[in-house]
Each structure stands twice: as structure tokens, then as C-alpha cells.
N, C-alpha and C positions, 0 to 999 in steps of 0.2 A: 235809256239813260235814267239814272235815279234822280228824282227831283224832290226836294223838301219844300213843303208848303206849310207855313206856320204863322200863327198870330200870337203876339206877346202882350201881356198886360201886367201892370203893377197890381199887387195884392193888398187888399184892405181887410182888417180883422183877422180872426183865427178860426172861423167856421170851417175852413177847408181842411183843418187838421184831423177832424173826426173821420176815422176809417181810412186814412191815407197810408199807403205802403211806402216805407222809407228806404233809401239807399244812400251810401256815402260816395261822393265823386271827387276825385282829384284829377285835374287836367292841366295840360300846358300846350303851348302853341309853338310849333317849329317854324311856322310862317304866319304872320298876321296880315300879309298883303291881301287886300279885299278881293283881288282877282283869283287868289289861290290860298285860302286859309288851310293850314295843315295842323290838325289837333291830335294829341295823344290823350286818351282818357282811361282811367281805371275806375270802374264802378263796382264796388264790393269785390267780388272775386273774378271779374271779367275785365278785359281790356280791349280797346279799339283804336285804330288809326283811321282818321276821318279827313277827307279832303272836301272842301266846300268852295264853290265858285262865287262870283259876285252876285248879290241879290238883285233880282228884277222884280220890284214890288215885294210881294210876300213869298215869292218862289226863288229857288236857286238849286243848282246842281249840288248833290251831296252823295259821296261814295264813302261807305263805311266798311271797314274790314276788321274782323276779330283778329287779335294778335295774342300771343302768350303774355300773361301778366308779368313774367320775369323780363321779357323784352320791353314791355311798356315802362317798367321801372328803370330800365337802362336808358330809355329815351327821355324820361322826364327831366333829368339834369341838363339835357341838351336844349330844352325848351327856353324860350325867351322869358325872363322873370317878369312878374311873379307868377306862381302857379295859382290856378283858381281852385278853391275848395268850397264845397257846398253839400247840403243835404237835399236830395231830390225826394219829393213826396208825390206819388202817383195818386191822383184823385179821379174817380169816375163821376161824370156829371152829364146827365141827359144824353147818353149815348156816345159821349166822347171821353177820351182819356186825357186829362190835364196833367202836365208836369209842373209842379210848383217847386221852384228852386230857392232855397234859403241859403244865402251866401254867408261865408265867414271870412276871417282874415281881413285883408284890406277892403273887402266888399261887404263887410258886416253891416247889417241893417237893411240890405236890399233883399226883397222877396218878389220874384216875378213868376207869372204863370204863363205857360205856353200850351197851345193846342195845335196838333198837326191835323191838316185837312187833306182830303183826297183830291180837291180841285180848288182853284182860287175863288170860285163863286159858291162853294159849299156853305150852306147856312148852318148855324149852330146857336145854341142859347148860352148867353153869358151867365156864369154863376154869380150869385150875389156878392161874392168876395173878390170880384175883379174890379179894378179901378181903371185908371187912365190907360188907354192903349199906347204901347211904345214900340209896336212892330217895326216902324220905319225910323226909329230913333237909334242910330248906330251905337250911341253911347252904352246902350243896354245889351249889346251883343257880348258874348263871353270873350271874344278876341279883343274887343275894345276895353272891356273891364280888366283884362290882363295887362293892358298897356297903360290905361289911366283908370285906376280903381275908383269905385263909387265914393269912397271916403274923400277923395280929392275934389269932387264936383257936386256932391249931394246937395249942398246949400245953394247951388246955382240954378237948379232946375226950376 
């Protein structure tokens, strides 16, 4: 079974931008039910359909399948509004690949960094541009951001 193990942090400063590889992502959710999140994602010229189970700490079941971009474009209008739009910056740091997502639209102003791990107890070094850990704060999940955008609650954190 495919399991995603990741940690998520708010980003501070701009030092992460140097050497980052960028891609554009548009995604929507066919289901935001925490027990079975179903996402459609177009990343540059690739597309994926992803099913995620409920998180158990920092781990959860995740199954991702490539789909033709044309089919993903047909699915996006079926997704629950609004769509998530972001620029993903891939940054290598101390042996790990970090994905720094810079959101736009209703989530503009939010920048988070995620690192995927091979086990829940894997050690890693935090880059100096990581701030508060938000791994277990559901508000920062993409599915939650599509339901209640960052702009609506940013002042409440």
C-alpha cells in the first residue's frame, strides 16, 4: 500500500528561491471528505488523479495515477470550488527534496514547505527558511484551503 509521510512548515524569507526548480499547479477536489480525499492535479504538462486517506499523524494512504491532461481538464470543472493555484518550487536541502508551494488566488500570501520522508522517525535538518510547523494543522492542507481559503482566516492564526 502506498503511504505518504510528510512534514509541513510555514516559510520565512526568500533564501529558498535560489536554485529552485519551478512548476505551475492547478488542482481541484472531487471529494474533500477527510476519509477519502480525491484530487485532480495538472502540473505543467502532466496530470494526476490522487486518492488520499485520513491522516494518522504524519502518515496516510496515498494512491496517485497519471491521467491524460485532456481528461484532467475535463474533470476540473466537476471539482468543488474554488480550484487551488500555486507555483511549486523544488529545493534540495541537506539530502532531502523540499517542495515549497507559493499559493495564489484566494490563498495568496501563503507559502508552505513540505518534505516527504521514508519513515515517520526519519531525521532531517530544517532549512533556515522554515518557520512554524503546521503538519497537523488541517487548515493548511490543500483540501481545506479549497474549502476555506487562507484569505478568510489568515488574521486568526
